[in-house]
All heavy atoms as a GROMACS GRO file, in nm:
protein
  497
    1MET      N    1   0.084  -0.117   0.000
    1MET     CA    2   0.000   0.000   0.000
    1MET      C    3   0.090   0.124   0.000
    1MET      O    4   0.190   0.130   0.069
    1MET     CB    5  -0.092  -0.002   0.123
    1MET     CG    6  -0.180   0.120   0.128
    1MET     SD    7  -0.328   0.105   0.227
    1MET     CE    8  -0.270   0.089   0.391
    2CYS      N    9   0.051   0.224  -0.076
    2CYS     CA   10   0.129   0.348  -0.088
    2CYS      C   11   0.074   0.451   0.010
    2CYS      O   12  -0.044   0.484   0.007
    2CYS     CB   13   0.120   0.399  -0.230
    2CYS     SG   14   0.215   0.547  -0.257
    3GLU      N   15   0.159   0.502   0.097
    3GLU     CA   16   0.116   0.602   0.194
    3GLU      C   17   0.152   0.741   0.146
    3GLU      O   18   0.256   0.762   0.083
    3GLU     CB   19   0.183   0.577   0.330
    3GLU     CG   20   0.131   0.453   0.400
    3GLU     CD   21   0.185   0.444   0.542
    3GLU    OE1   22   0.202   0.548   0.606
    3GLU    OE2   23   0.209   0.332   0.586
    4SER      N   24   0.065   0.838   0.175
    4SER     CA   25   0.092   0.977   0.140
    4SER      C   26   0.195   1.033   0.236
    4SER      O   27   0.198   0.997   0.353
    4SER     CB   28  -0.036   1.060   0.152
    4SER     OG   29  -0.133   1.014   0.063
    5PRO      N   30   0.281   1.122   0.186
    5PRO     CA   31   0.378   1.184   0.277
    5PRO      C   32   0.307   1.273   0.377
    5PRO      O   33   0.204   1.332   0.347
    5PRO     CB   34   0.468   1.266   0.184
    5PRO     CG   35   0.388   1.287   0.060
    5PRO     CD   36   0.293   1.170   0.051
    6LYS      N   37   0.360   1.277   0.497
    6LYS     CA   38   0.301   1.359   0.602
    6LYS      C   39   0.362   1.499   0.598
    6LYS      O   40   0.481   1.515   0.576
    6LYS     CB   41   0.324   1.295   0.737
    6LYS     CG   42   0.251   1.163   0.750
    6LYS     CD   43   0.257   1.115   0.892
    6LYS     CE   44   0.177   0.999   0.922
    6LYS     NZ   45   0.143   0.890   0.874
    7ILE      N   46   0.279   1.599   0.618
    7ILE     CA   47   0.326   1.736   0.621
    7ILE      C   48   0.338   1.779   0.766
    7ILE      O   49   0.246   1.761   0.844
    7ILE     CB   50   0.227   1.829   0.547
    7ILE    CG1   51   0.219   1.790   0.400
    7ILE    CG2   52   0.269   1.975   0.562
    7ILE    CD1   53   0.117   1.869   0.322
    8THR      N   54   0.453   1.835   0.799
    8THR     CA   55   0.474   1.886   0.934
    8THR      C   56   0.499   2.035   0.925
    8THR      O   57   0.550   2.085   0.825
    8THR     CB   58   0.595   1.818   1.002
    8THR    OG1   59   0.710   1.842   0.923
    8THR    CG2   60   0.571   1.670   1.020
    9GLU      N   61   0.459   2.108   1.028
    9GLU     CA   62   0.477   2.253   1.027
    9GLU      C   63   0.622   2.289   1.056
    9GLU      O   64   0.680   2.246   1.154
    9GLU     CB   65   0.386   2.322   1.128
    9GLU     CG   66   0.392   2.472   1.117
    9GLU     CD   67   0.287   2.542   1.200
    9GLU    OE1   68   0.188   2.480   1.238
    9GLU    OE2   69   0.307   2.661   1.225
   10THR      N   70   0.678   2.365   0.968
   10THR     CA   71   0.812   2.420   0.985
   10THR      C   72   0.804   2.564   0.941
   10THR      O   73   0.698   2.613   0.904
   10THR     CB   74   0.916   2.346   0.898
   10THR    OG1   75   0.886   2.372   0.761
   10THR    CG2   76   0.918   2.197   0.925
   11GLU      N   77   0.916   2.632   0.941
   11GLU     CA   78   0.915   2.769   0.890
   11GLU      C   79   0.875   2.772   0.744
   11GLU      O   80   0.813   2.866   0.697
   11GLU     CB   81   1.053   2.832   0.909
   11GLU     CG   82   1.085   2.862   1.054
   11GLU     CD   83   1.220   2.928   1.069
   11GLU    OE1   84   1.268   2.989   0.972
   11GLU    OE2   85   1.276   2.920   1.178
   12ILE      N   86   0.908   2.669   0.669
   12ILE     CA   87   0.876   2.663   0.526
   12ILE      C   88   0.726   2.641   0.505
   12ILE      O   89   0.666   2.698   0.416
   12ILE     CB   90   0.957   2.552   0.457
   12ILE    CG1   91   1.105   2.586   0.463
   12ILE    CG2   92   0.911   2.533   0.313
   12ILE    CD1   93   1.196   2.475   0.416
   13THR      N   94   0.664   2.558   0.588
   13THR     CA   95   0.522   2.527   0.569
   13THR      C   96   0.429   2.612   0.654
   13THR      O   97   0.310   2.588   0.656
   13THR     CB   98   0.494   2.378   0.598
   13THR    OG1   99   0.531   2.349   0.733
   13THR    CG2  100   0.567   2.289   0.502
   14ASN      N  101   0.481   2.710   0.722
   14ASN     CA  102   0.397   2.799   0.802
   14ASN      C  103   0.311   2.880   0.706
   14ASN      O  104   0.358   2.970   0.638
   14ASN     CB  105   0.483   2.890   0.890
   14ASN     CG  106   0.401   2.976   0.981
   14ASN    OD1  107   0.281   2.993   0.960
   14ASN    ND2  108   0.464   3.032   1.082
   15THR      N  109   0.181   2.850   0.702
   15THR     CA  110   0.094   2.911   0.602
   15THR      C  111   0.053   3.052   0.635
   15THR      O  112   0.006   3.123   0.548
   15THR     CB  113  -0.033   2.825   0.583
   15THR    OG1  114  -0.101   2.815   0.708
   15THR    CG2  115   0.000   2.689   0.528
   16SER      N  116   0.069   3.098   0.759
   16SER     CA  117   0.025   3.233   0.792
   16SER      C  118   0.102   3.338   0.712
   16SER      O  119   0.046   3.437   0.669
   16SER     CB  120   0.035   3.260   0.941
   16SER     OG  121   0.169   3.253   0.982
   17LYS      N  122   0.230   3.314   0.690
   17LYS     CA  123   0.310   3.409   0.611
   17LYS      C  124   0.281   3.393   0.462
   17LYS      O  125   0.277   3.489   0.389
   17LYS     CB  126   0.458   3.387   0.636
   17LYS     CG  127   0.505   3.435   0.771
   17LYS     CD  128   0.654   3.420   0.785
   17LYS     CE  129   0.699   3.467   0.921
   17LYS     NZ  130   0.843   3.455   0.937
   18GLN      N  131   0.260   3.271   0.416
   18GLN     CA  132   0.244   3.244   0.275
   18GLN      C  133   0.108   3.288   0.221
   18GLN      O  134   0.095   3.312   0.102
   18GLN     CB  135   0.265   3.096   0.246
   18GLN     CG  136   0.407   3.051   0.272
   18GLN     CD  137   0.424   2.902   0.252
   18GLN    OE1  138   0.330   2.832   0.220
   18GLN    NE2  139   0.544   2.854   0.270
   19THR      N  140   0.005   3.295   0.305
   19THR     CA  141  -0.128   3.324   0.256
   19THR      C  142  -0.173   3.468   0.280
   19THR      O  143  -0.283   3.503   0.241
   19THR     CB  144  -0.231   3.228   0.318
   19THR    OG1  145  -0.229   3.243   0.460
   19THR    CG2  146  -0.204   3.085   0.279
   20ASP      N  147  -0.092   3.550   0.341
   20ASP     CA  148  -0.130   3.690   0.361
   20ASP      C  149  -0.156   3.754   0.225
   20ASP      O  150  -0.070   3.757   0.139
   20ASP     CB  151  -0.020   3.768   0.434
   20ASP     CG  152  -0.012   3.733   0.581
   20ASP    OD1  153  -0.106   3.669   0.631
   20ASP    OD2  154   0.087   3.771   0.645
   21GLY      N  155  -0.276   3.801   0.204
   21GLY     CA  156  -0.312   3.866   0.079
   21GLY      C  157  -0.340   3.771  -0.036
   21GLY      O  158  -0.361   3.816  -0.148
   22LEU      N  159  -0.338   3.641  -0.011
   22LEU     CA  160  -0.358   3.544  -0.119
   22LEU      C  161  -0.498   3.557  -0.180
   22LEU      O  162  -0.511   3.558  -0.302
   22LEU     CB  163  -0.336   3.401  -0.068
   22LEU     CG  164  -0.348   3.290  -0.172
   22LEU    CD1  165  -0.248   3.312  -0.286
   22LEU    CD2  166  -0.325   3.155  -0.107
   23LEU      N  167  -0.600   3.571  -0.098
   23LEU     CA  168  -0.736   3.585  -0.151
   23LEU      C  169  -0.748   3.712  -0.235
   23LEU      O  170  -0.807   3.710  -0.343
   23LEU     CB  171  -0.838   3.586  -0.038
   23LEU     CG  172  -0.984   3.590  -0.082
   23LEU    CD1  173  -1.018   3.472  -0.171
   23LEU    CD2  174  -1.075   3.593   0.039
   24GLU      N  175  -0.688   3.820  -0.188
   24GLU     CA  176  -0.692   3.945  -0.264
   24GLU      C  177  -0.622   3.928  -0.398
   24GLU      O  178  -0.665   3.981  -0.499
   24GLU     CB  179  -0.628   4.059  -0.184
   24GLU     CG  180  -0.710   4.104  -0.066
   24GLU     CD  181  -0.701   4.012   0.056
   24GLU    OE1  182  -0.614   3.922   0.059
   24GLU    OE2  183  -0.782   4.031   0.147
   25GLU      N  184  -0.511   3.854  -0.398
   25GLU     CA  185  -0.438   3.831  -0.523
   25GLU      C  186  -0.520   3.744  -0.619
   25GLU      O  187  -0.526   3.772  -0.739
   25GLU     CB  188  -0.304   3.763  -0.493
   25GLU     CG  189  -0.213   3.755  -0.612
   25GLU     CD  190  -0.075   3.705  -0.577
   25GLU    OE1  191  -0.031   3.723  -0.463
   25GLU    OE2  192  -0.012   3.647  -0.666
   26ILE      N  193  -0.586   3.642  -0.566
   26ILE     CA  194  -0.669   3.554  -0.649
   26ILE      C  195  -0.785   3.633  -0.710
   26ILE      O  196  -0.817   3.618  -0.827
   26ILE     CB  197  -0.722   3.436  -0.566
   26ILE    CG1  198  -0.608   3.342  -0.529
   26ILE    CG2  199  -0.832   3.361  -0.643
   26ILE    CD1  200  -0.645   3.238  -0.425
   27LEU      N  201  -0.848   3.719  -0.629
   27LEU     CA  202  -0.965   3.792  -0.674
   27LEU      C  203  -0.932   3.925  -0.743
   27LEU      O  204  -1.023   3.998  -0.781
   27LEU     CB  205  -1.058   3.818  -0.555
   27LEU     CG  206  -1.116   3.693  -0.490
   27LEU    CD1  207  -1.198   3.728  -0.369
   27LEU    CD2  208  -1.195   3.611  -0.589
   28ASN      N  209  -0.804   3.951  -0.763
   28ASN     CA  210  -0.762   4.071  -0.834
   28ASN      C  211  -0.819   4.069  -0.975
   28ASN      O  212  -0.816   3.967  -1.044
   28ASN     CB  213  -0.609   4.075  -0.837
   28ASN     CG  214  -0.555   4.188  -0.919
   28ASN    OD1  215  -0.554   4.180  -1.042
   28ASN    ND2  216  -0.508   4.291  -0.852
   29ARG      N  217  -0.875   4.182  -1.020
   29ARG     CA  218  -0.941   4.190  -1.151
   29ARG      C  219  -0.849   4.141  -1.264
   29ARG      O  220  -0.892   4.066  -1.351
   29ARG     CB  221  -0.987   4.332  -1.178
   29ARG     CG  222  -1.057   4.348  -1.311
   29ARG     CD  223  -1.108   4.488  -1.332
   29ARG     NE  224  -1.220   4.521  -1.248
   29ARG     CZ  225  -1.347   4.498  -1.281
   29ARG    NH1  226  -1.375   4.443  -1.395
   29ARG    NH2  227  -1.444   4.531  -1.198
   30ASP      N  228  -0.724   4.184  -1.264
   30ASP     CA  229  -0.630   4.142  -1.369
   30ASP      C  230  -0.609   3.991  -1.368
   30ASP      O  231  -0.602   3.927  -1.473
   30ASP     CB  232  -0.496   4.214  -1.355
   30ASP     CG  233  -0.505   4.362  -1.384
   30ASP    OD1  234  -0.598   4.403  -1.457
   30ASP    OD2  235  -0.419   4.437  -1.335
   31ASN      N  236  -0.598   3.933  -1.248
   31ASN     CA  237  -0.579   3.789  -1.237
   31ASN      C  238  -0.702   3.713  -1.286
   31ASN      O  239  -0.690   3.613  -1.358
   31ASN     CB  240  -0.548   3.751  -1.091
   31ASN     CG  241  -0.507   3.607  -1.079
   31ASN    OD1  242  -0.420   3.560  -1.151
   31ASN    ND2  243  -0.570   3.535  -0.988
   32LEU      N  244  -0.822   3.760  -1.250
   32LEU     CA  245  -0.944   3.696  -1.296
   32LEU      C  246  -0.958   3.706  -1.448
   32LEU      O  247  -0.998   3.609  -1.515
   32LEU     CB  248  -1.067   3.756  -1.228
   32LEU     CG  249  -1.084   3.722  -1.082
   32LEU    CD1  250  -1.202   3.799  -1.024
   32LEU    CD2  251  -1.103   3.573  -1.062
   33ASN      N  252  -0.923   3.821  -1.504
   33ASN     CA  253  -0.929   3.836  -1.650
   33ASN      C  254  -0.832   3.742  -1.719
   33ASN      O  255  -0.867   3.679  -1.820
   33ASN     CB  256  -0.898   3.981  -1.690
   33ASN     CG  257  -1.013   4.074  -1.663
   33ASN    OD1  258  -1.128   4.033  -1.661
   33ASN    ND2  259  -0.982   4.200  -1.640
   34LEU      N  260  -0.712   3.730  -1.666
   34LEU     CA  261  -0.613   3.639  -1.723
   34LEU      C  262  -0.662   3.494  -1.715
   34LEU      O  263  -0.651   3.419  -1.812
   34LEU     CB  264  -0.480   3.655  -1.650
   34LEU     CG  265  -0.365   3.568  -1.699
   34LEU    CD1  266  -0.331   3.601  -1.844
   34LEU    CD2  267  -0.243   3.589  -1.611
   35ALA      N  268  -0.717   3.457  -1.601
   35ALA     CA  269  -0.768   3.320  -1.584
   35ALA      C  270  -0.882   3.293  -1.681
   35ALA      O  271  -0.888   3.186  -1.743
   35ALA     CB  272  -0.814   3.300  -1.440
   36TYR      N  273  -0.973   3.388  -1.695
   36TYR     CA  274  -1.086   3.372  -1.788
   36TYR      C  275  -1.036   3.353  -1.931
   36TYR      O  276  -1.081   3.263  -2.003
   36TYR     CB  277  -1.179   3.493  -1.780
   36TYR     CG  278  -1.286   3.490  -1.886
   36TYR    CD1  279  -1.396   3.406  -1.872
   36TYR    CD2  280  -1.275   3.567  -2.001
   36TYR    CE1  281  -1.494   3.400  -1.970
   36TYR    CE2  282  -1.372   3.562  -2.098
   36TYR     CZ  283  -1.481   3.478  -2.083
   36TYR     OH  284  -1.577   3.472  -2.181
   37LYS      N  285  -0.939   3.435  -1.972
   37LYS     CA  286  -0.886   3.424  -2.108
   37LYS      C  287  -0.819   3.289  -2.131
   37LYS      O  288  -0.833   3.230  -2.239
   37LYS     CB  289  -0.786   3.537  -2.135
   37LYS     CG  290  -0.853   3.672  -2.150
   37LYS     CD  291  -0.751   3.782  -2.169
   37LYS     CE  292  -0.819   3.917  -2.177
   37LYS     NZ  293  -0.723   4.028  -2.190
   38GLN      N  294  -0.750   3.238  -2.030
   38GLN     CA  295  -0.686   3.106  -2.042
   38GLN      C  296  -0.790   2.996  -2.057
   38GLN      O  297  -0.773   2.904  -2.137
   38GLN     CB  298  -0.596   3.078  -1.921
   38GLN     CG  299  -0.461   3.142  -1.928
   38GLN     CD  300  -0.379   3.093  -2.046
   38GLN    OE1  301  -0.341   3.172  -2.130
   38GLN    NE2  302  -0.352   2.965  -2.053
   39VAL      N  303  -0.897   3.004  -1.979
   39VAL     CA  304  -1.003   2.902  -1.986
   39VAL      C  305  -1.067   2.904  -2.125
   39VAL      O  306  -1.088   2.799  -2.186
   39VAL     CB  307  -1.109   2.925  -1.876
   39VAL    CG1  308  -1.232   2.839  -1.899
   39VAL    CG2  309  -1.049   2.896  -1.740
   40LYS      N  310  -1.097   3.024  -2.175
   40LYS     CA  311  -1.156   3.035  -2.309
   40LYS      C  312  -1.060   2.984  -2.416
   40LYS      O  313  -1.100   2.910  -2.506
   40LYS     CB  314  -1.193   3.181  -2.340
   40LYS     CG  315  -1.312   3.233  -2.263
   40LYS     CD  316  -1.440   3.163  -2.302
   40LYS     CE  317  -1.490   3.213  -2.437
   40LYS     NZ  318  -1.623   3.164  -2.471
   41LYS      N  319  -0.933   3.022  -2.406
   41LYS     CA  320  -0.831   2.980  -2.504
   41LYS      C  321  -0.818   2.828  -2.506
   41LYS      O  322  -0.804   2.767  -2.612
   41LYS     CB  323  -0.698   3.045  -2.469
   41LYS     CG  324  -0.583   3.007  -2.559
   41LYS     CD  325  -0.455   3.075  -2.513
   41LYS     CE  326  -0.336   3.023  -2.589
   41LYS     NZ  327  -0.212   3.079  -2.537
   42ASN      N  328  -0.823   2.767  -2.388
   42ASN     CA  329  -0.807   2.621  -2.377
   42ASN      C  330  -0.937   2.545  -2.400
   42ASN      O  331  -0.940   2.424  -2.386
   42ASN     CB  332  -0.751   2.585  -2.239
   42ASN     CG  333  -0.612   2.636  -2.218
   42ASN    OD1  334  -0.537   2.657  -2.312
   42ASN    ND2  335  -0.575   2.658  -2.093
   43LYS      N  336  -1.044   2.619  -2.429
   43LYS     CA  337  -1.176   2.558  -2.447
   43LYS      C  338  -1.211   2.474  -2.324
   43LYS      O  339  -1.250   2.358  -2.335
   43LYS     CB  340  -1.181   2.475  -2.575
   43LYS     CG  341  -1.158   2.559  -2.698
   43LYS     CD  342  -1.164   2.476  -2.823
   43LYS     CE  343  -1.158   2.566  -2.943
   43LYS     NZ  344  -1.039   2.573  -3.014
   44GLY      N  345  -1.195   2.537  -2.208
   44GLY     CA  346  -1.214   2.470  -2.080
   44GLY      C  347  -1.354   2.414  -2.061
   44GLY      O  348  -1.450   2.457  -2.126
   45ALA      N  349  -1.364   2.319  -1.974
   45ALA     CA  350  -1.491   2.254  -1.942
   45ALA      C  351  -1.558   2.325  -1.825
   45ALA      O  352  -1.493   2.399  -1.751
   45ALA     CB  353  -1.467   2.108  -1.906
   46GLY      N  354  -1.688   2.302  -1.811
   46GLY     CA  355  -1.762   2.358  -1.698
   46GLY      C  356  -1.704   2.310  -1.566
   46GLY      O  357  -1.639   2.206  -1.558
   47GLY      N  358  -1.730   2.388  -1.462
   47GLY     CA  359  -1.674   2.358  -1.331
   47GLY      C  360  -1.763   2.269  -1.248
   47GLY      O  361  -1.872   2.228  -1.289
   48ILE      N  362  -1.719   2.240  -1.130
   48ILE     CA  363  -1.792   2.154  -1.037
   48ILE      C  364  -1.925   2.216  -0.996
   48ILE      O  365  -2.019   2.148  -0.959
   48ILE     CB  366  -1.705   2.119  -0.914
   48ILE    CG1  367  -1.767   2.006  -0.835
   48ILE    CG2  368  -1.684   2.243  -0.828
   48ILE    CD1  369  -1.675   1.945  -0.733
   49ASP      N  370  -1.934   2.350  -1.010
   49ASP     CA  371  -2.057   2.419  -0.976
   49ASP      C  372  -2.163   2.407  -1.085
   49ASP      O  373  -2.274   2.457  -1.070
   49ASP     CB  374  -2.029   2.566  -0.946
   49ASP     CG  375  -1.964   2.639  -1.062
   49ASP    OD1  376  -1.943   2.577  -1.169
   49ASP    OD2  377  -1.934   2.758  -1.047
   50GLY      N  378  -2.129   2.344  -1.197
   50GLY     CA  379  -2.223   2.326  -1.306
   50GLY      C  380  -2.228   2.442  -1.403
   50GLY      O  381  -2.298   2.436  -1.504
   51MET      N  382  -2.152   2.548  -1.377
   51MET     CA  383  -2.151   2.663  -1.466
   51MET      C  384  -2.065   2.630  -1.588
   51MET      O  385  -1.953   2.583  -1.575
   51MET     CB  386  -2.094   2.786  -1.395
   51MET     CG  387  -2.098   2.911  -1.480
   51MET     SD  388  -2.030   3.057  -1.398
   51MET     CE  389  -2.146   3.079  -1.265
   52GLN      N  390  -2.119   2.659  -1.705
   52GLN     CA  391  -2.046   2.637  -1.829
   52GLN      C  392  -1.959   2.759  -1.860
   52GLN      O  393  -1.983   2.869  -1.812
   52GLN     CB  394  -2.143   2.610  -1.944
   52GLN     CG  395  -2.226   2.485  -1.924
   52GLN     CD  396  -2.139   2.360  -1.908
   52GLN    OE1  397  -2.047   2.337  -1.987
   52GLN    NE2  398  -2.168   2.281  -1.805
   53VAL      N  399  -1.857   2.739  -1.941
   53VAL     CA  400  -1.762   2.845  -1.972
   53VAL      C  401  -1.833   2.965  -2.033
   53VAL      O  402  -1.802   3.080  -2.000
   53VAL     CB  403  -1.650   2.793  -2.064
   53VAL    CG1  404  -1.558   2.906  -2.108
   53VAL    CG2  405  -1.571   2.684  -1.995
   54ASP      N  406  -1.931   2.942  -2.120
   54ASP     CA  407  -2.000   3.055  -2.183
   54ASP      C  408  -2.088   3.133  -2.086
   54ASP      O  409  -2.131   3.244  -2.116
   54ASP     CB  410  -2.080   3.010  -2.305
   54ASP     CG  411  -2.186   2.906  -2.272
   54ASP    OD1  412  -2.179   2.844  -2.165
   54ASP    OD2  413  -2.276   2.888  -2.356
   55GLU      N  414  -2.114   3.079  -1.968
   55GLU     CA  415  -2.191   3.149  -1.865
   55GLU      C  416  -2.100   3.231  -1.772
   55GLU      O  417  -2.148   3.312  -1.694
   55GLU     CB  418  -2.269   3.049  -1.779
   55GLU     CG  419  -2.369   2.966  -1.855
   55GLU     CD  420  -2.428   2.857  -1.768
   55GLU    OE1  421  -2.350   2.771  -1.720
   55GLU    OE2  422  -2.550   2.858  -1.750
   56LEU      N  423  -1.971   3.210  -1.784
   56LEU     CA  424  -1.877   3.269  -1.689
   56LEU      C  425  -1.862   3.420  -1.704
   56LEU      O  426  -1.866   3.492  -1.605
   56LEU     CB  427  -1.740   3.201  -1.704
   56LEU     CG  428  -1.632   3.240  -1.606
   56LEU    CD1  429  -1.678   3.221  -1.463
   56LEU    CD2  430  -1.506   3.161  -1.633
   57LEU      N  431  -1.847   3.470  -1.826
   57LEU     CA  432  -1.826   3.614  -1.844
   57LEU      C  433  -1.944   3.696  -1.792
   57LEU      O  434  -1.922   3.791  -1.716
   57LEU     CB  435  -1.797   3.647  -1.990
   57LEU     CG  436  -1.762   3.793  -2.018
   57LEU    CD1  437  -1.640   3.836  -1.937
   57LEU    CD2  438  -1.738   3.814  -2.167
   58PRO      N  439  -2.069   3.664  -1.827
   58PRO     CA  440  -2.180   3.740  -1.768
   58PRO      C  441  -2.182   3.733  -1.615
   58PRO      O  442  -2.211   3.832  -1.548
   58PRO     CB  443  -2.305   3.676  -1.828
   58PRO     CG  444  -2.258   3.607  -1.951
   58PRO     CD  445  -2.116   3.567  -1.925
   59TYR      N  446  -2.150   3.616  -1.560
   59TYR     CA  447  -2.146   3.602  -1.414
   59TYR      C  448  -2.040   3.694  -1.354
   59TYR      O  449  -2.066   3.764  -1.256
   59TYR     CB  450  -2.119   3.457  -1.376
   59TYR     CG  451  -2.104   3.440  -1.226
   59TYR    CD1  452  -2.216   3.425  -1.146
   59TYR    CD2  453  -1.979   3.442  -1.166
   59TYR    CE1  454  -2.204   3.412  -1.008
   59TYR    CE2  455  -1.965   3.429  -1.029
   59TYR     CZ  456  -2.078   3.415  -0.952
   59TYR     OH  457  -2.066   3.404  -0.815
   60LEU      N  458  -1.920   3.693  -1.412
   60LEU     CA  459  -1.813   3.777  -1.360
   60LEU      C  460  -1.848   3.924  -1.372
   60LEU      O  461  -1.823   4.003  -1.280
   60LEU     CB  462  -1.681   3.747  -1.434
   60LEU     CG  463  -1.618   3.612  -1.406
   60LEU    CD1  464  -1.498   3.590  -1.496
   60LEU    CD2  465  -1.579   3.597  -1.260
   61ASN      N  466  -1.909   3.965  -1.486
   61ASN     CA  467  -1.947   4.105  -1.503
   61ASN      C  468  -2.050   4.149  -1.402
   61ASN      O  469  -2.048   4.262  -1.355
   61ASN     CB  470  -1.999   4.128  -1.644
   61ASN     CG  471  -1.889   4.130  -1.748
   61ASN    OD1  472  -1.776   4.166  -1.718
   61ASN    ND2  473  -1.921   4.091  -1.868
   62ASN      N  474  -2.141   4.060  -1.364
   62ASN     CA  475  -2.247   4.095  -1.269
   62ASN      C  476  -2.205   4.085  -1.124
   62ASN      O  477  -2.269   4.145  -1.037
   62ASN     CB  478  -2.370   4.005  -1.290
   62ASN     CG  479  -2.441   4.036  -1.419
   62ASN    OD1  480  -2.443   4.149  -1.465
   62ASN    ND2  481  -2.499   3.934  -1.479
   63ASN      N  482  -2.099   4.011  -1.095
   63ASN     CA  483  -2.064   3.985  -0.956
   63ASN      C  484  -1.929   4.038  -0.912
   63ASN      O  485  -1.885   4.008  -0.802
   63ASN     CB  486  -2.071   3.834  -0.930
   63ASN     CG  487  -2.212   3.785  -0.940
   63ASN    OD1  488  -2.292   3.810  -0.852
   63ASN    ND2  489  -2.244   3.717  -1.049
   64ILE      N  490  -1.864   4.116  -0.994
   64ILE     CA  491  -1.735   4.172  -0.952
   64ILE      C  492  -1.755   4.316  -0.914
   64ILE      O  493  -1.825   4.389  -0.970
   64ILE     CB  494  -1.629   4.155  -1.062
   64ILE    CG1  495  -1.594   4.010  -1.071
   64ILE    CG2  496  -1.508   4.239  -1.035
   64ILE    CD1  497  -1.481   3.976  -1.164
   0.00000   0.00000   0.00000
């Protein structure tokens, strides 16, 4: 049986420093635009939420 490696907290894995501002960076308008363009370029599939790619742009325009 193959076991997953265990993660232990060290200075390297301390997430409090690594995630400061991460949500803001993810939700940054430029980042969302870049992600949307990549999904369209790659002809991406709908997500787990059931939203199709062609429904994404109107959703983003209405909810940002």
